[in-house]
N, CA, C and O atoms as a GROMACS GRO file, in nm:
protein
  392
    1MET      N    1   2.245  -1.296  -0.242
    1MET     CA    2   2.218  -1.227  -0.368
    1MET      C    3   2.074  -1.178  -0.369
    1MET      O    4   1.983  -1.253  -0.334
    2ALA      N    5   2.053  -1.057  -0.407
    2ALA     CA    6   1.920  -0.998  -0.411
    2ALA      C    7   1.841  -1.049  -0.531
    2ALA      O    8   1.897  -1.081  -0.636
    3TYR      N    9   1.712  -1.056  -0.512
    3TYR     CA   10   1.622  -1.097  -0.620
    3TYR      C   11   1.589  -0.977  -0.709
    3TYR      O   12   1.584  -0.863  -0.662
    4LYS      N   13   1.566  -1.004  -0.835
    4LYS     CA   14   1.523  -0.902  -0.929
    4LYS      C   15   1.369  -0.900  -0.927
    4LYS      O   16   1.306  -1.006  -0.924
    5ILE      N   17   1.310  -0.782  -0.928
    5ILE     CA   18   1.164  -0.768  -0.927
    5ILE      C   19   1.116  -0.750  -1.071
    5ILE      O   20   1.167  -0.664  -1.143
    6VAL      N   21   1.018  -0.830  -1.112
    6VAL     CA   22   0.961  -0.823  -1.246
    6VAL      C   23   0.809  -0.819  -1.232
    6VAL      O   24   0.751  -0.900  -1.160
    7TYR      N   25   0.746  -0.725  -1.300
    7TYR     CA   26   0.600  -0.712  -1.298
    7TYR      C   27   0.541  -0.772  -1.425
    7TYR      O   28   0.596  -0.756  -1.534
    8THR      N   29   0.429  -0.843  -1.411
    8THR     CA   30   0.354  -0.886  -1.528
    8THR      C   31   0.278  -0.766  -1.583
    8THR      O   32   0.267  -0.662  -1.517
    9HIS      N   33   0.226  -0.781  -1.701
    9HIS     CA   34   0.145  -0.674  -1.762
    9HIS      C   35   0.025  -0.641  -1.672
    9HIS      O   36  -0.007  -0.524  -1.651
   10LEU      N   37  -0.042  -0.744  -1.620
   10LEU     CA   38  -0.158  -0.721  -1.534
   10LEU      C   39  -0.120  -0.649  -1.404
   10LEU      O   40  -0.196  -0.566  -1.356
   11ALA      N   41  -0.006  -0.681  -1.349
   11ALA     CA   42   0.040  -0.612  -1.228
   11ALA      C   43   0.066  -0.464  -1.257
   11ALA      O   44   0.034  -0.378  -1.176
   12ASN      N   45   0.125  -0.436  -1.372
   12ASN     CA   46   0.147  -0.296  -1.411
   12ASN      C   47   0.014  -0.222  -1.425
   12ASN      O   48   0.002  -0.107  -1.382
   13ILE      N   49  -0.084  -0.287  -1.484
   13ILE     CA   50  -0.217  -0.226  -1.497
   13ILE      C   51  -0.276  -0.201  -1.359
   13ILE      O   52  -0.337  -0.096  -1.336
   14ASP      N   53  -0.260  -0.295  -1.267
   14ASP     CA   54  -0.310  -0.277  -1.130
   14ASP      C   55  -0.249  -0.154  -1.064
   14ASP      O   56  -0.319  -0.077  -0.997
   15VAL      N   57  -0.120  -0.134  -1.083
   15VAL     CA   58  -0.051  -0.018  -1.024
   15VAL      C   59  -0.104   0.111  -1.086
   15VAL      O   60  -0.132   0.207  -1.014
   16VAL      N   61  -0.118   0.114  -1.217
   16VAL     CA   62  -0.169   0.233  -1.285
   16VAL      C   63  -0.310   0.265  -1.237
   16VAL      O   64  -0.342   0.381  -1.212
   17ARG      N   65  -0.395   0.164  -1.225
   17ARG     CA   66  -0.533   0.187  -1.179
   17ARG      C   67  -0.536   0.241  -1.036
   17ARG      O   68  -0.614   0.330  -1.005
   18ALA      N   69  -0.451   0.187  -0.951
   18ALA     CA   70  -0.446   0.235  -0.812
   18ALA      C   71  -0.402   0.382  -0.809
   18ALA      O   72  -0.460   0.462  -0.736
   19ILE      N   73  -0.301   0.414  -0.887
   19ILE     CA   74  -0.252   0.552  -0.891
   19ILE      C   75  -0.360   0.646  -0.946
   19ILE      O   76  -0.382   0.753  -0.891
   20GLU      N   77  -0.426   0.605  -1.053
   20GLU     CA   78  -0.533   0.688  -1.110
   20GLU      C   79  -0.645   0.709  -1.009
   20GLU      O   80  -0.698   0.819  -0.997
   21TYR      N   81  -0.681   0.604  -0.937
   21TYR     CA   82  -0.786   0.614  -0.837
   21TYR      C   83  -0.746   0.711  -0.726
   21TYR      O   84  -0.823   0.801  -0.691
   22TYR      N   85  -0.626   0.695  -0.671
   22TYR     CA   86  -0.583   0.783  -0.563
   22TYR      C   87  -0.566   0.927  -0.610
   22TYR      O   88  -0.591   1.020  -0.533
   23LEU      N   89  -0.526   0.948  -0.734
   23LEU     CA   90  -0.519   1.084  -0.788
   23LEU      C   91  -0.657   1.147  -0.791
   23LEU      O   92  -0.674   1.264  -0.759
   24LEU      N   93  -0.755   1.068  -0.830
   24LEU     CA   94  -0.892   1.117  -0.844
   24LEU      C   95  -0.955   1.148  -0.708
   24LEU      O   96  -1.019   1.252  -0.693
   25VAL      N   97  -0.938   1.060  -0.610
   25VAL     CA   98  -1.010   1.077  -0.483
   25VAL      C   99  -0.927   1.135  -0.370
   25VAL      O  100  -0.984   1.184  -0.272
   26ALA      N  101  -0.794   1.131  -0.380
   26ALA     CA  102  -0.713   1.172  -0.264
   26ALA      C  103  -0.603   1.271  -0.296
   26ALA      O  104  -0.562   1.348  -0.209
   27GLY      N  105  -0.554   1.273  -0.417
   27GLY     CA  106  -0.452   1.370  -0.455
   27GLY      C  107  -0.311   1.314  -0.463
   27GLY      O  108  -0.286   1.198  -0.433
   28LYS      N  109  -0.219   1.403  -0.504
   28LYS     CA  110  -0.081   1.364  -0.532
   28LYS      C  111  -0.006   1.316  -0.408
   28LYS      O  112   0.079   1.228  -0.419
   29LYS      N  113  -0.035   1.374  -0.293
   29LYS     CA  114   0.036   1.335  -0.171
   29LYS      C  115   0.011   1.186  -0.140
   29LYS      O  116   0.104   1.114  -0.104
   30ILE      N  117  -0.110   1.143  -0.154
   30ILE     CA  118  -0.144   1.002  -0.128
   30ILE      C  119  -0.084   0.912  -0.236
   30ILE      O  120  -0.038   0.802  -0.206
   31VAL      N  121  -0.084   0.959  -0.360
   31VAL     CA  122  -0.021   0.881  -0.469
   31VAL      C  123   0.127   0.861  -0.438
   31VAL      O  124   0.179   0.750  -0.453
   32LYS      N  125   0.195   0.966  -0.395
   32LYS     CA  126   0.337   0.954  -0.361
   32LYS      C  127   0.357   0.856  -0.246
   32LYS      O  128   0.452   0.778  -0.246
   33SER      N  129   0.269   0.862  -0.147
   33SER     CA  130   0.278   0.770  -0.034
   33SER      C  131   0.257   0.625  -0.078
   33SER      O  132   0.329   0.536  -0.035
   34PHE      N  133   0.158   0.603  -0.165
   34PHE     CA  134   0.132   0.469  -0.218
   34PHE      C  135   0.254   0.418  -0.295
   34PHE      O  136   0.297   0.304  -0.276
   35TYR      N  137   0.310   0.503  -0.380
   35TYR     CA  138   0.425   0.462  -0.461
   35TYR      C  139   0.546   0.432  -0.373
   35TYR      O  140   0.618   0.336  -0.398
   36ARG      N  141   0.570   0.514  -0.272
   36ARG     CA  142   0.681   0.489  -0.180
   36ARG      C  143   0.662   0.356  -0.107
   36ARG      O  144   0.758   0.280  -0.088
   37GLU      N  145   0.538   0.328  -0.068
   37GLU     CA  146   0.514   0.200   0.000
   37GLU      C  147   0.535   0.083  -0.094
   37GLU      O  148   0.587  -0.021  -0.054
   38LEU      N  149   0.496   0.098  -0.219
   38LEU     CA  150   0.519  -0.007  -0.318
   38LEU      C  151   0.669  -0.030  -0.338
   38LEU      O  152   0.713  -0.145  -0.347
   39LEU      N  153   0.746   0.076  -0.346
   39LEU     CA  154   0.892   0.064  -0.359
   39LEU      C  155   0.953  -0.001  -0.235
   39LEU      O  156   1.047  -0.080  -0.246
   40SER      N  157   0.902   0.031  -0.118
   40SER     CA  158   0.949  -0.030   0.005
   40SER      C  159   0.920  -0.181   0.006
   40SER      O  160   1.003  -0.260   0.049
   41ALA      N  161   0.802  -0.218  -0.043
   41ALA     CA  162   0.767  -0.360  -0.053
   41ALA      C  163   0.861  -0.432  -0.150
   41ALA      O  164   0.904  -0.544  -0.124
   42GLU      N  165   0.892  -0.367  -0.262
   42GLU     CA  166   0.987  -0.425  -0.357
   42GLU      C  167   1.123  -0.449  -0.291
   42GLU      O  168   1.185  -0.553  -0.310
   43LYS      N  169   1.168  -0.351  -0.215
   43LYS     CA  170   1.297  -0.364  -0.147
   43LYS      C  171   1.295  -0.483  -0.052
   43LYS      O  172   1.392  -0.559  -0.046
   44THR      N  173   1.187  -0.499   0.021
   44THR     CA  174   1.174  -0.612   0.113
   44THR      C  175   1.177  -0.744   0.036
   44THR      O  176   1.245  -0.838   0.076
   45LEU      N  177   1.102  -0.750  -0.075
   45LEU     CA  178   1.097  -0.873  -0.154
   45LEU      C  179   1.230  -0.904  -0.222
   45LEU      O  180   1.264  -1.020  -0.244
   46ARG      N  181   1.306  -0.801  -0.255
   46ARG     CA  182   1.439  -0.823  -0.314
   46ARG      C  183   1.530  -0.899  -0.218
   46ARG      O  184   1.609  -0.983  -0.258
   47ASN      N  185   1.516  -0.867  -0.091
   47ASN     CA  186   1.606  -0.924   0.009
   47ASN      C  187   1.552  -1.049   0.077
   47ASN      O  188   1.629  -1.135   0.117
   48THR      N  189   1.421  -1.059   0.089
   48THR     CA  190   1.357  -1.173   0.154
   48THR      C  191   1.232  -1.207   0.076
   48THR      O  192   1.125  -1.153   0.103
   49ALA      N  193   1.244  -1.295  -0.021
   49ALA     CA  194   1.135  -1.317  -0.115
   49ALA      C  195   1.024  -1.408  -0.064
   49ALA      O  196   0.914  -1.406  -0.117
   50TYR      N  197   1.052  -1.486   0.037
   50TYR     CA  198   0.952  -1.585   0.078
   50TYR      C  199   0.867  -1.537   0.193
   50TYR      O  200   0.909  -1.536   0.309
   51PHE      N  201   0.744  -1.496   0.160
   51PHE     CA  202   0.645  -1.461   0.260
   51PHE      C  203   0.531  -1.560   0.248
   51PHE      O  204   0.547  -1.664   0.185
   52GLU      N  205   0.420  -1.530   0.305
   52GLU     CA  206   0.309  -1.626   0.316
   52GLU      C  207   0.275  -1.692   0.183
   52GLU      O  208   0.245  -1.626   0.084
   53LYS      N  209   0.280  -1.823   0.184
   53LYS     CA  210   0.242  -1.902   0.066
   53LYS      C  211   0.091  -1.917   0.068
   53LYS      O  212   0.032  -1.952   0.170
   54ILE      N  213   0.027  -1.888  -0.046
   54ILE     CA  214  -0.119  -1.892  -0.048
   54ILE      C  215  -0.176  -2.002  -0.136
   54ILE      O  216  -0.285  -2.053  -0.107
   55TYR      N  217  -0.107  -2.038  -0.243
   55TYR     CA  218  -0.160  -2.140  -0.334
   55TYR      C  219  -0.046  -2.188  -0.422
   55TYR      O  220   0.016  -2.109  -0.492
   56LYS      N  221  -0.021  -2.316  -0.417
   56LYS     CA  222   0.090  -2.374  -0.494
   56LYS      C  223   0.216  -2.292  -0.474
   56LYS      O  224   0.269  -2.286  -0.363
   57ASP      N  225   0.266  -2.228  -0.580
   57ASP     CA  226   0.390  -2.149  -0.570
   57ASP      C  227   0.365  -2.000  -0.550
   57ASP      O  228   0.460  -1.921  -0.552
   58PHE      N  229   0.240  -1.961  -0.532
   58PHE     CA  230   0.208  -1.819  -0.514
   58PHE      C  231   0.227  -1.777  -0.368
   58PHE      O  232   0.195  -1.851  -0.276
   59HIS      N  233   0.278  -1.657  -0.352
   59HIS     CA  234   0.297  -1.597  -0.220
   59HIS      C  235   0.225  -1.463  -0.220
   59HIS      O  236   0.189  -1.408  -0.324
   60ARG      N  237   0.205  -1.410  -0.098
   60ARG     CA  238   0.146  -1.276  -0.090
   60ARG      C  239   0.221  -1.193   0.013
   60ARG      O  240   0.276  -1.243   0.111
   61PHE      N  241   0.222  -1.064  -0.016
   61PHE     CA  242   0.287  -0.968   0.072
   61PHE      C  243   0.196  -0.845   0.081
   61PHE      O  244   0.177  -0.775  -0.018
   62PRO      N  245   0.139  -0.818   0.200
   62PRO     CA  246   0.048  -0.703   0.212
   62PRO      C  247   0.124  -0.571   0.226
   62PRO      O  248   0.228  -0.564   0.290
   63LEU      N  249   0.068  -0.468   0.166
   63LEU     CA  250   0.118  -0.334   0.191
   63LEU      C  251   0.071  -0.292   0.330
   63LEU      O  252  -0.036  -0.334   0.374
   64ARG      N  253   0.147  -0.210   0.398
   64ARG     CA  254   0.114  -0.173   0.536
   64ARG      C  255   0.001  -0.072   0.545
   64ARG      O  256  -0.093  -0.091   0.622
   65LYS      N  257   0.008   0.036   0.468
   65LYS     CA  258  -0.086   0.147   0.484
   65LYS      C  259  -0.200   0.145   0.384
   65LYS      O  260  -0.299   0.217   0.401
   66PHE      N  261  -0.189   0.066   0.282
   66PHE     CA  262  -0.290   0.066   0.176
   66PHE      C  263  -0.350  -0.075   0.165
   66PHE      O  264  -0.282  -0.173   0.194
   67PRO      N  265  -0.476  -0.084   0.122
   67PRO     CA  266  -0.544  -0.214   0.118
   67PRO      C  267  -0.510  -0.297  -0.006
   67PRO      O  268  -0.598  -0.334  -0.083
   68TYR      N  269  -0.382  -0.325  -0.024
   68TYR     CA  270  -0.336  -0.402  -0.139
   68TYR      C  271  -0.248  -0.517  -0.093
   68TYR      O  272  -0.178  -0.507   0.008
   69ILE      N  273  -0.252  -0.625  -0.169
   69ILE     CA  274  -0.166  -0.741  -0.146
   69ILE      C  275  -0.090  -0.767  -0.275
   69ILE      O  276  -0.149  -0.770  -0.384
   70ILE      N  277   0.040  -0.786  -0.264
   70ILE     CA  278   0.121  -0.822  -0.380
   70ILE      C  279   0.118  -0.973  -0.392
   70ILE      O  280   0.155  -1.045  -0.299
   71ILE      N  281   0.074  -1.022  -0.507
   71ILE     CA  282   0.069  -1.165  -0.537
   71ILE      C  283   0.187  -1.196  -0.628
   71ILE      O  284   0.203  -1.134  -0.734
   72TYR      N  285   0.271  -1.292  -0.588
   72TYR     CA  286   0.394  -1.315  -0.664
   72TYR      C  287   0.441  -1.460  -0.654
   72TYR      O  288   0.395  -1.537  -0.570
   73LYS      N  289   0.534  -1.494  -0.742
   73LYS     CA  290   0.606  -1.621  -0.739
   73LYS      C  291   0.756  -1.591  -0.737
   73LYS      O  292   0.801  -1.486  -0.784
   74VAL      N  293   0.831  -1.685  -0.681
   74VAL     CA  294   0.977  -1.671  -0.676
   74VAL      C  295   1.038  -1.774  -0.770
   74VAL      O  296   1.002  -1.891  -0.768
   75ASN      N  297   1.131  -1.728  -0.853
   75ASN     CA  298   1.205  -1.817  -0.941
   75ASN      C  299   1.349  -1.820  -0.890
   75ASN      O  300   1.424  -1.724  -0.907
   76GLU      N  301   1.386  -1.932  -0.827
   76GLU     CA  302   1.519  -1.944  -0.769
   76GLU      C  303   1.628  -1.956  -0.874
   76GLU      O  304   1.741  -1.912  -0.852
   77GLU      N  305   1.596  -2.014  -0.990
   77GLU     CA  306   1.698  -2.032  -1.094
   77GLU      C  307   1.756  -1.900  -1.140
   77GLU      O  308   1.878  -1.885  -1.149
   78ASN      N  309   1.667  -1.805  -1.170
   78ASN     CA  310   1.719  -1.676  -1.218
   78ASN      C  311   1.704  -1.564  -1.115
   78ASN      O  312   1.718  -1.446  -1.148
   79LYS      N  313   1.676  -1.604  -0.990
   79LYS     CA  314   1.668  -1.509  -0.877
   79LYS      C  315   1.576  -1.391  -0.906
   79LYS      O  316   1.615  -1.275  -0.894
   80THR      N  317   1.452  -1.423  -0.945
   80THR     CA  318   1.353  -1.318  -0.970
   80THR      C  319   1.230  -1.340  -0.884
   80THR      O  320   1.195  -1.452  -0.846
   81VAL      N  321   1.166  -1.228  -0.854
   81VAL     CA  322   1.033  -1.228  -0.793
   81VAL      C  323   0.941  -1.174  -0.901
   81VAL      O  324   0.951  -1.058  -0.941
   82LEU      N  325   0.850  -1.260  -0.948
   82LEU     CA  326   0.757  -1.221  -1.054
   82LEU      C  327   0.626  -1.180  -0.989
   82LEU      O  328   0.554  -1.262  -0.933
   83ILE      N  329   0.596  -1.051  -0.997
   83ILE     CA  330   0.473  -0.998  -0.939
   83ILE      C  331   0.361  -1.014  -1.040
   83ILE      O  332   0.363  -0.955  -1.148
   84TYR      N  333   0.262  -1.097  -1.003
   84TYR     CA  334   0.151  -1.125  -1.092
   84TYR      C  335   0.041  -1.020  -1.083
   84TYR      O  336  -0.011  -0.976  -1.185
   85ARG      N  337   0.007  -0.980  -0.961
   85ARG     CA  338  -0.101  -0.883  -0.941
   85ARG      C  339  -0.072  -0.799  -0.818
   85ARG      O  340   0.000  -0.840  -0.727
   86ILE      N  341  -0.128  -0.680  -0.818
   86ILE     CA  342  -0.136  -0.596  -0.700
   86ILE      C  343  -0.285  -0.594  -0.668
   86ILE      O  344  -0.361  -0.516  -0.725
   87PHE      N  345  -0.326  -0.681  -0.578
   87PHE     CA  346  -0.467  -0.712  -0.555
   87PHE      C  347  -0.525  -0.626  -0.446
   87PHE      O  348  -0.476  -0.626  -0.333
   88HIS      N  349  -0.630  -0.550  -0.478
   88HIS     CA  350  -0.700  -0.470  -0.378
   88HIS      C  351  -0.784  -0.563  -0.292
   88HIS      O  352  -0.858  -0.646  -0.345
   89THR      N  353  -0.773  -0.550  -0.162
   89THR     CA  354  -0.837  -0.646  -0.071
   89THR      C  355  -0.990  -0.640  -0.074
   89THR      O  356  -1.055  -0.731  -0.024
   90ALA      N  357  -1.048  -0.534  -0.132
   90ALA     CA  358  -1.194  -0.526  -0.142
   90ALA      C  359  -1.245  -0.583  -0.274
   90ALA      O  360  -1.365  -0.582  -0.299
   91GLN      N  361  -1.155  -0.631  -0.358
   91GLN     CA  362  -1.197  -0.689  -0.486
   91GLN      C  363  -1.265  -0.822  -0.464
   91GLN      O  364  -1.254  -0.884  -0.358
   92ASN      N  365  -1.336  -0.864  -0.564
   92ASN     CA  366  -1.402  -0.993  -0.563
   92ASN      C  367  -1.298  -1.104  -0.548
   92ASN      O  368  -1.208  -1.114  -0.631
   93PRO      N  369  -1.307  -1.188  -0.443
   93PRO     CA  370  -1.207  -1.293  -0.425
   93PRO      C  371  -1.202  -1.394  -0.539
   93PRO      O  372  -1.102  -1.465  -0.553
   94GLU      N  373  -1.307  -1.402  -0.620
   94GLU     CA  374  -1.303  -1.493  -0.735
   94GLU      C  375  -1.202  -1.447  -0.838
   94GLU      O  376  -1.158  -1.526  -0.922
   95LYS      N  377  -1.162  -1.317  -0.834
   95LYS     CA  378  -1.061  -1.266  -0.924
   95LYS      C  379  -0.920  -1.291  -0.872
   95LYS      O  380  -0.822  -1.262  -0.940
   96TYR      N  381  -0.911  -1.346  -0.751
   96TYR     CA  382  -0.782  -1.375  -0.688
   96TYR      C  383  -0.704  -1.471  -0.777
   96TYR      O  384  -0.757  -1.576  -0.813
   97PRO      N  385  -0.582  -1.438  -0.814
   97PRO     CA  386  -0.507  -1.526  -0.906
   97PRO      C  387  -0.481  -1.665  -0.847
   97PRO      O  388  -0.454  -1.679  -0.727
   98ASN      N  389  -0.490  -1.765  -0.929
   98ASN     CA  390  -0.454  -1.901  -0.885
   98ASN      C  391  -0.391  -1.978  -0.996
   98ASN      O  392  -0.354  -2.094  -0.978
   0.00000   0.00000   0.00000
């Protein structure tokens, strides 16, 4: 059974900020590429939710072409992957969710 993907409010804000940034500095083609990669990551997490465990129940999944890591938890009871943040790898590590 596939997992359902759910974004927290902060994760949604992270996605919007990334898109706004890429629109400003790189253009629509890069935004589309970023969004496609994010959708591809969701597809992977739907089918195989358990990737590198980083802290307690938190896991991370890096995007391939962009410097972002998806920080998430898996809820086996209701078969969901809850995405907490889309963390830019150049951000201050003290902001890393825990």
